[in-house]
One Martini backbone bead per residue (centre of mass of N, CA, C, O) as a GRO file, in nm:
protein
  378
    1MET     BB    1   5.055  -0.385  -0.291
    2ALA     BB    2   4.751  -0.311  -0.213
    3ASP     BB    3   4.538  -0.047  -0.348
    4VAL     BB    4   4.354   0.008  -0.068
    5THR     BB    5   4.064   0.151   0.074
    6LEU     BB    6   3.879   0.252   0.324
    7PRO     BB    7   3.596   0.319   0.445
    8VAL     BB    8   3.405   0.622   0.502
    9VAL     BB    9   3.257   0.731   0.803
   10ASP     BB   10   3.003   0.973   0.901
   11LEU     BB   11   2.924   1.094   1.213
   12ASP     BB   12   2.793   1.370   1.154
   13ILE     BB   13   2.535   1.259   1.024
   14PHE     BB   14   2.430   1.102   1.270
   15LEU     BB   15   2.426   1.368   1.464
   16SER     BB   16   2.245   1.569   1.251
   17ALA     BB   17   2.050   1.387   1.132
   18SER     BB   18   1.764   1.250   1.066
   19PRO     BB   19   1.649   0.929   1.135
   20GLU     BB   20   1.450   0.957   0.868
   21SER     BB   21   1.672   0.992   0.680
   22GLU     BB   22   1.861   0.889   0.416
   23ALA     BB   23   2.144   0.966   0.518
   24PHE     BB   24   2.131   0.811   0.783
   25THR     BB   25   2.071   0.524   0.674
   26LYS     BB   26   2.315   0.507   0.477
   27GLU     BB   27   2.543   0.538   0.692
   28CYS     BB   28   2.467   0.290   0.862
   29LYS     BB   29   2.498   0.084   0.632
   30LYS     BB   30   2.794   0.147   0.572
   31ALA     BB   31   2.903   0.053   0.845
   32ALA     BB   32   2.805  -0.240   0.834
   33ASP     BB   33   2.935  -0.317   0.558
   34ALA     BB   34   3.229  -0.261   0.638
   35LEU     BB   35   3.241  -0.478   0.862
   36ILE     BB   36   3.167  -0.720   0.684
   37HIS     BB   37   3.389  -0.676   0.440
   38TYR     BB   38   3.652  -0.558   0.626
   39GLY     BB   39   3.654  -0.507   0.957
   40ALA     BB   40   3.674  -0.193   0.869
   41LEU     BB   41   3.722   0.173   0.934
   42LEU     BB   42   3.674   0.512   0.873
   43LEU     BB   43   3.626   0.787   1.108
   44HIS     BB   44   3.435   1.075   1.106
   45ASP     BB   45   3.504   1.337   1.369
   46SER     BB   46   3.469   1.669   1.465
   47ARG     BB   47   3.528   1.630   1.786
   48VAL     BB   48   3.809   1.555   1.719
   49SER     BB   49   4.137   1.622   1.847
   50GLU     BB   50   4.459   1.654   1.740
   51GLU     BB   51   4.578   1.783   1.995
   52ASP     BB   52   4.495   1.556   2.191
   53ASN     BB   53   4.658   1.337   2.054
   54ASN     BB   54   4.940   1.473   2.087
   55THR     BB   55   4.936   1.493   2.396
   56PHE     BB   56   4.913   1.190   2.437
   57LEU     BB   57   5.169   1.098   2.283
   58ASP     BB   58   5.368   1.254   2.460
   59LEU     BB   59   5.306   1.114   2.729
   60ILE     BB   60   5.372   0.818   2.637
   61GLU     BB   61   5.659   0.871   2.556
   62ASP     BB   62   5.758   0.967   2.834
   63TYR     BB   63   5.690   0.711   2.987
   64PHE     BB   64   5.861   0.500   2.795
   65ALA     BB   65   6.145   0.660   2.852
   66GLN     BB   66   6.177   0.517   3.097
   67PRO     BB   67   6.297   0.320   3.313
   68GLU     BB   68   6.220  -0.007   3.379
   69GLU     BB   69   6.198   0.010   3.695
   70LEU     BB   70   5.960   0.213   3.684
   71LEU     BB   71   5.760   0.051   3.512
   72LYS     BB   72   5.738  -0.209   3.698
   73GLU     BB   73   5.555  -0.067   3.918
   74ASP     BB   74   5.295  -0.091   3.695
   75GLU     BB   75   5.263  -0.389   3.734
   76ARG     BB   76   4.983  -0.663   3.697
   77PRO     BB   77   4.995  -0.993   3.669
   78GLU     BB   78   4.765  -1.088   3.875
   79LEU     BB   79   4.557  -0.927   3.647
   80GLY     BB   80   4.645  -0.992   3.349
   81TYR     BB   81   4.730  -0.696   3.265
   82GLN     BB   82   4.443  -0.511   3.289
   83VAL     BB   83   4.643  -0.315   3.433
   84GLY     BB   84   4.873  -0.116   3.332
   85VAL     BB   85   5.176  -0.258   3.255
   86THR     BB   86   5.336  -0.400   2.955
   87LEU     BB   87   5.610  -0.545   2.865
   88GLU     BB   88   5.822  -0.647   2.664
   89ASN     BB   89   5.796  -0.979   2.580
   90THR     BB   90   5.488  -1.092   2.673
   91GLU     BB   91   5.307  -1.074   2.425
   92LYS     BB   92   5.142  -1.311   2.229
   93PRO     BB   93   5.066  -1.424   1.926
   94LYS     BB   94   4.806  -1.633   1.886
   95CYS     BB   95   4.842  -1.741   1.590
   96ALA     BB   96   5.106  -1.921   1.631
   97VAL     BB   97   4.891  -2.148   1.795
   98ASP     BB   98   4.645  -2.115   1.583
   99GLU     BB   99   4.501  -2.305   1.355
  100PRO     BB  100   4.286  -2.126   1.213
  101CYS     BB  101   4.489  -1.895   1.162
  102LEU     BB  102   4.697  -2.055   0.993
  103LYS     BB  103   4.488  -2.115   0.769
  104VAL     BB  104   4.447  -1.828   0.678
  105ILE     BB  105   4.736  -1.786   0.580
  106GLU     BB  106   4.741  -2.023   0.377
  107ARG     BB  107   4.506  -1.895   0.189
  108LEU     BB  108   4.680  -1.684   0.116
  109ASP     BB  109   4.842  -1.507  -0.077
  110PRO     BB  110   5.176  -1.485  -0.058
  111ALA     BB  111   5.175  -1.162  -0.108
  112GLU     BB  112   4.954  -1.130   0.156
  113ARG     BB  113   5.123  -1.208   0.381
  114PRO     BB  114   5.253  -1.212   0.667
  115LEU     BB  115   5.485  -1.203   0.868
  116ASP     BB  116   5.652  -1.433   1.021
  117ILE     BB  117   5.502  -1.619   1.325
  118THR     BB  118   5.598  -1.924   1.398
  119ALA     BB  119   5.816  -1.866   1.627
  120HIS     BB  120   5.671  -1.723   1.877
  121SER     BB  121   5.746  -1.449   1.956
  122PRO     BB  122   5.724  -1.203   2.143
  123ASP     BB  123   5.633  -0.886   2.156
  124PRO     BB  124   5.822  -0.569   2.112
  125LYS     BB  125   5.592  -0.449   2.314
  126CYS     BB  126   5.426  -0.210   2.487
  127ARG     BB  127   5.174  -0.148   2.755
  128PHE     BB  128   4.870   0.039   2.849
  129PHE     BB  129   4.611   0.012   3.098
  130TRP     BB  130   4.304   0.215   3.092
  131LYS     BB  131   4.026   0.247   3.256
  132MET     BB  132   3.676   0.317   3.100
  133SER     BB  133   3.451   0.256   3.330
  134GLU     BB  134   3.137   0.158   3.452
  135LYS     BB  135   2.998   0.086   3.734
  136PRO     BB  136   2.823  -0.166   3.832
  137PRO     BB  137   2.497  -0.233   3.997
  138TYR     BB  138   2.667  -0.500   4.039
  139GLU     BB  139   2.811  -0.805   4.097
  140THR     BB  140   3.086  -0.922   3.963
  141HIS     BB  141   3.243  -1.225   3.830
  142TYR     BB  142   3.500  -1.016   3.717
  143PRO     BB  143   3.716  -0.838   3.895
  144ALA     BB  144   3.991  -0.847   3.728
  145LEU     BB  145   3.836  -0.686   3.482
  146ASN     BB  146   3.763  -0.448   3.729
  147ALA     BB  147   4.010  -0.288   3.808
  148PRO     BB  148   4.198  -0.053   3.926
  149ASN     BB  149   4.393   0.199   3.856
  150VAL     BB  150   4.712   0.305   3.737
  151VAL     BB  151   4.935   0.560   3.864
  152PRO     BB  152   5.195   0.719   3.793
  153LYS     BB  153   5.464   0.870   4.001
  154THR     BB  154   5.613   1.049   3.824
  155GLU     BB  155   5.735   1.342   3.794
  156GLY     BB  156   5.550   1.501   3.522
  157ILE     BB  157   5.332   1.260   3.491
  158HIS     BB  158   5.123   1.235   3.718
  159GLU     BB  159   4.972   1.514   3.670
  160ARG     BB  160   4.891   1.449   3.358
  161TRP     BB  161   4.759   1.171   3.327
  162THR     BB  162   4.449   1.166   3.391
  163PRO     BB  163   4.343   1.405   3.213
  164ILE     BB  164   4.453   1.294   2.939
  165MET     BB  165   4.332   1.009   2.939
  166GLU     BB  166   4.035   1.098   2.973
  167LYS     BB  167   4.007   1.284   2.728
  168TRP     BB  168   4.090   1.084   2.500
  169GLY     BB  169   3.916   0.842   2.587
  170THR     BB  170   3.640   0.987   2.558
  171SER     BB  171   3.653   1.046   2.257
  172MET     BB  172   3.670   0.743   2.167
  173LYS     BB  173   3.426   0.630   2.318
  174THR     BB  174   3.209   0.807   2.188
  175ALA     BB  175   3.263   0.725   1.895
  176VAL     BB  176   3.225   0.409   1.925
  177GLU     BB  177   2.933   0.420   2.036
  178ASN     BB  178   2.812   0.551   1.786
  179LEU     BB  179   2.898   0.327   1.591
  180ALA     BB  180   2.736   0.102   1.731
  181GLU     BB  181   2.466   0.231   1.657
  182MET     BB  182   2.498   0.232   1.352
  183ALA     BB  183   2.539  -0.074   1.316
  184ALA     BB  184   2.271  -0.165   1.429
  185ILE     BB  185   2.092  -0.021   1.224
  186GLY     BB  186   2.233  -0.145   0.965
  187LEU     BB  187   2.139  -0.450   1.081
  188GLY     BB  188   1.830  -0.414   1.202
  189LEU     BB  189   1.859  -0.295   1.486
  190PRO     BB  190   1.845  -0.158   1.767
  191ARG     BB  191   2.033   0.108   1.852
  192GLU     BB  192   2.109  -0.003   2.167
  193THR     BB  193   2.219  -0.295   2.162
  194PHE     BB  194   2.536  -0.253   2.195
  195LYS     BB  195   2.561  -0.022   2.400
  196GLU     BB  196   2.417  -0.173   2.635
  197ALA     BB  197   2.604  -0.429   2.635
  198GLY     BB  198   2.860  -0.207   2.705
  199ARG     BB  199   2.813  -0.021   2.954
  200TYR     BB  200   2.999  -0.224   3.171
  201GLY     BB  201   3.256  -0.233   3.032
  202PRO     BB  202   3.618  -0.293   3.026
  203HIS     BB  203   3.736  -0.037   2.913
  204LEU     BB  204   4.035   0.054   2.704
  205LEU     BB  205   4.311   0.240   2.726
  206ALA     BB  206   4.577   0.103   2.488
  207PRO     BB  207   4.871   0.179   2.455
  208THR     BB  208   5.147   0.141   2.244
  209ALA     BB  209   5.511   0.058   2.256
  210SER     BB  210   5.796   0.122   2.032
  211ASP     BB  211   6.136   0.090   2.009
  212LEU     BB  212   6.315   0.240   1.736
  213VAL     BB  213   6.606   0.183   1.823
  214LYS     BB  214   6.576  -0.131   1.872
  215TYR     BB  215   6.305  -0.172   1.646
  216GLY     BB  216   6.395  -0.012   1.342
  217LYS     BB  217   6.399  -0.246   1.151
  218LYS     BB  218   6.329  -0.384   0.878
  219ASP     BB  219   6.069  -0.622   0.940
  220THR     BB  220   5.981  -0.571   1.210
  221ILE     BB  221   5.784  -0.714   1.460
  222LEU     BB  222   5.558  -0.554   1.681
  223ALA     BB  223   5.281  -0.707   1.579
  224GLY     BB  224   5.137  -0.983   1.539
  225PHE     BB  225   4.921  -1.167   1.386
  226HIS     BB  226   4.578  -1.058   1.464
  227THR     BB  227   4.315  -1.035   1.692
  228ASP     BB  228   4.060  -0.895   1.876
  229LEU     BB  229   3.869  -0.967   2.177
  230ASN     BB  230   3.674  -0.753   2.145
  231PHE     BB  231   3.441  -0.552   1.983
  232LEU     BB  232   3.586  -0.259   1.951
  233THR     BB  233   3.842  -0.080   1.776
  234ILE     BB  234   4.018   0.234   1.840
  235HIS     BB  235   4.209   0.484   1.652
  236GLY     BB  236   4.449   0.698   1.626
  237ARG     BB  237   4.697   0.876   1.509
  238SER     BB  238   5.008   0.796   1.408
  239ARG     BB  239   5.354   0.880   1.362
  240TYR     BB  240   5.379   0.571   1.258
  241PRO     BB  241   5.376   0.357   1.038
  242GLY     BB  242   5.261  -0.024   1.005
  243LEU     BB  243   4.964  -0.088   0.963
  244ASN     BB  244   4.802  -0.396   0.889
  245ILE     BB  245   4.522  -0.515   0.700
  246TRP     BB  246   4.251  -0.755   0.641
  247ALA     BB  247   4.028  -0.823   0.406
  248ARG     BB  248   3.760  -1.028   0.400
  249ASN     BB  249   3.669  -1.017   0.085
  250THR     BB  250   3.994  -1.060  -0.037
  251GLY     BB  251   4.273  -1.093   0.136
  252LYS     BB  252   4.396  -0.815   0.147
  253ARG     BB  253   4.651  -0.608   0.208
  254ILE     BB  254   4.625  -0.306   0.422
  255PRO     BB  255   4.759  -0.008   0.445
  256VAL     BB  256   4.718   0.224   0.678
  257LYS     BB  257   4.557   0.539   0.575
  258PHE     BB  258   4.537   0.845   0.655
  259PRO     BB  259   4.437   1.127   0.607
  260PRO     BB  260   4.648   1.399   0.611
  261ALA     BB  261   4.382   1.537   0.722
  262GLY     BB  262   4.189   1.535   1.001
  263ARG     BB  263   3.906   1.372   1.176
  264TYR     BB  264   4.031   1.056   1.238
  265LEU     BB  265   3.937   0.706   1.274
  266LEU     BB  266   4.003   0.370   1.359
  267VAL     BB  267   3.803   0.072   1.293
  268GLN     BB  268   3.766  -0.254   1.457
  269ALA     BB  269   3.684  -0.575   1.468
  270GLY     BB  270   3.594  -0.813   1.712
  271LYS     BB  271   3.518  -1.112   1.871
  272GLN     BB  272   3.249  -1.022   2.004
  273LEU     BB  273   3.114  -0.943   1.736
  274GLU     BB  274   3.139  -1.212   1.599
  275HIS     BB  275   2.974  -1.373   1.806
  276LEU     BB  276   2.707  -1.198   1.806
  277SER     BB  277   2.690  -1.233   1.470
  278GLY     BB  278   2.771  -1.530   1.382
  279GLY     BB  279   2.999  -1.422   1.158
  280LEU     BB  280   2.918  -1.177   0.986
  281ILE     BB  281   3.136  -1.051   1.161
  282LYS     BB  282   3.480  -1.024   1.147
  283ALA     BB  283   3.761  -1.031   1.286
  284GLY     BB  284   4.038  -0.834   1.238
  285TYR     BB  285   4.327  -0.861   1.079
  286HIS     BB  286   4.664  -0.779   1.217
  287GLU     BB  287   4.965  -0.569   1.192
  288VAL     BB  288   5.298  -0.457   1.311
  289VAL     BB  289   5.547  -0.289   1.111
  290VAL     BB  290   5.854  -0.231   0.963
  291ASN     BB  291   5.870   0.003   0.706
  292ASP     BB  292   5.936   0.241   0.482
  293ALA     BB  293   5.741   0.448   0.615
  294THR     BB  294   5.865   0.428   0.895
  295LEU     BB  295   6.154   0.518   0.820
  296GLN     BB  296   6.072   0.799   0.719
  297ALA     BB  297   5.946   0.895   0.989
  298ILE     BB  298   6.203   0.872   1.156
  299GLU     BB  299   6.375   1.078   0.999
  300ARG     BB  300   6.179   1.316   1.032
  301ARG     BB  301   6.175   1.319   1.344
  302LYS     BB  302   6.479   1.371   1.386
  303ARG     BB  303   6.477   1.647   1.244
  304GLU     BB  304   6.214   1.793   1.385
  305ASN     BB  305   6.252   1.608   1.684
  306PRO     BB  306   6.541   1.552   1.846
  307ASP     BB  307   6.423   1.548   2.163
  308ARG     BB  308   6.255   1.302   2.102
  309PRO     BB  309   6.136   1.007   2.136
  310LEU     BB  310   6.172   0.685   1.959
  311ILE     BB  311   5.831   0.613   1.970
  312ARG     BB  312   5.574   0.392   1.897
  313ILE     BB  313   5.242   0.503   1.910
  314SER     BB  314   4.927   0.372   1.997
  315SER     BB  315   4.592   0.498   1.999
  316THR     BB  316   4.417   0.274   2.184
  317PHE     BB  317   4.071   0.134   2.196
  318PHE     BB  318   3.883  -0.091   2.403
  319TRP     BB  319   3.562  -0.215   2.333
  320HIS     BB  320   3.334  -0.363   2.559
  321LEU     BB  321   3.156  -0.590   2.691
  322SER     BB  322   3.000  -0.697   2.944
  323SER     BB  323   3.112  -0.946   3.150
  324ASP     BB  324   2.796  -1.054   3.228
  325TYR     BB  325   2.729  -1.104   2.946
  326ASP     BB  326   2.552  -1.285   2.708
  327LEU     BB  327   2.724  -1.471   2.459
  328VAL     BB  328   2.498  -1.466   2.187
  329PRO     BB  329   2.378  -1.514   1.900
  330ILE     BB  330   2.198  -1.333   1.678
  331PRO     BB  331   1.971  -1.476   1.482
  332ALA     BB  332   1.953  -1.273   1.239
  333LEU     BB  333   2.268  -1.270   1.195
  334GLN     BB  334   2.317  -1.573   1.160
  335GLU     BB  335   2.154  -1.600   0.900
  336LYS     BB  336   2.323  -1.402   0.733
  337ALA     BB  337   2.589  -1.557   0.765
  338ARG     BB  338   2.502  -1.814   0.615
  339ALA     BB  339   2.441  -1.678   0.346
  340LEU     BB  340   2.724  -1.553   0.303
  341ARG     BB  341   2.894  -1.818   0.324
  342ALA     BB  342   2.782  -1.960   0.067
  343ASP     BB  343   2.909  -1.696  -0.140
  344ALA     BB  344   3.173  -1.608   0.013
  345VAL     BB  345   3.473  -1.462   0.076
  346ASN     BB  346   3.726  -1.576   0.328
  347LEU     BB  347   4.027  -1.529   0.300
  348GLY     BB  348   3.970  -1.674   0.038
  349LYS     BB  349   3.907  -1.990   0.088
  350VAL     BB  350   3.630  -2.185   0.169
  351ASP     BB  351   3.566  -2.420   0.420
  352LEU     BB  352   3.272  -2.595   0.473
  353HIS     BB  353   3.397  -2.771   0.730
  354GLU     BB  354   3.472  -2.481   0.906
  355GLU     BB  355   3.257  -2.409   1.105
  356THR     BB  356   3.186  -2.185   1.341
  357VAL     BB  357   3.137  -2.210   1.690
  358TYR     BB  358   2.916  -2.015   1.909
  359GLU     BB  359   2.936  -2.037   2.222
  360PRO     BB  360   2.779  -1.998   2.502
  361MET     BB  361   2.876  -1.708   2.709
  362LYS     BB  362   3.050  -1.517   2.896
  363VAL     BB  363   3.246  -1.255   2.842
  364GLY     BB  364   3.457  -1.307   3.068
  365GLN     BB  365   3.531  -1.590   2.960
  366GLN     BB  366   3.630  -1.506   2.682
  367VAL     BB  367   3.860  -1.326   2.782
  368GLN     BB  368   4.016  -1.540   2.944
  369ASN     BB  369   4.067  -1.733   2.710
  370GLU     BB  370   4.233  -1.525   2.537
  371LEU     BB  371   4.458  -1.456   2.748
  372ARG     BB  372   4.586  -1.738   2.751
  373HIS     BB  373   4.684  -1.736   2.454
  374ILE     BB  374   4.868  -1.452   2.513
  375ALA     BB  375   5.007  -1.477   2.810
  376LEU     BB  376   4.833  -1.294   3.048
  377MET     BB  377   4.701  -1.567   3.164
  378ALA     BB  378   4.697  -1.863   3.361
   0.00000   0.00000   0.00000
């Protein structure tokens, strides 16, 4: 496996340095370049508390350790599962039926390919969607994507739920919005370009849960090879490794490793950013699997915390553009994308006859199109 590490972008420089300083400009450029070349980066933010992340992980473990009949009360399939819980074996990896995605896998060196997903089994992971959005001052055309939150009723979880979700969600939302500002500056755009476009987005704190007692065997696919449909995805540190991402510039698989200590978050580019940048930044492919490092973490957790549920939680936050925003490539970025495409490698060999067309549409339409692919919306 490729021994590659992701670029580390320091948000502290952005927050403390003068916007006129070389350090500020350099760090913003580093953020933009990391998204262009890798589709992902590690973000250092001194405001993020590891204790808050642990409190959040404990809450979500407790929630998903409940019996299925209690969890089912929090399902909202009629809203495309865009709030509340999604139980295991519901969400399908889009790539398994998506020809362009299957071609990406085909172009990869066989040693760098994801675990086989062509069988198209739904992912054995659960998820909870907690909306972290600001109500728009206008009537949205996509009310199902802007539905009210579901609060679990179970005693001992109900009381803790909202304050913990809001606290951790706000930490990640603030960090990713600052990174969106950095990326805009680094791409030569006005600072507020992306942040304002997502001001009323249906942002989601969206932890996933995988039962490692049921699904803890080596090479089990917990989340099949896919990209995210939103603008930027940000994650806190998980207690169990297993996330692999693919670098756009090399097509190499990179096992995500956080520095052993410190306040770091992982950020990945999503489809909305790819669309808005005209393909200059590509949505990052990734998968979650049980590997040797996962197995070691399971054994360590059993020894050190024998009373805790063995559930892999990812503390994931999906930052979206506003549903009613017009998703049209920014001309200056589209020009850069064409220049880059002419001479750069995109996950192996580039077929010049396969140029992606980014049709103008509302963000809400793009989201609904993607949800149908992954079987969350009829």
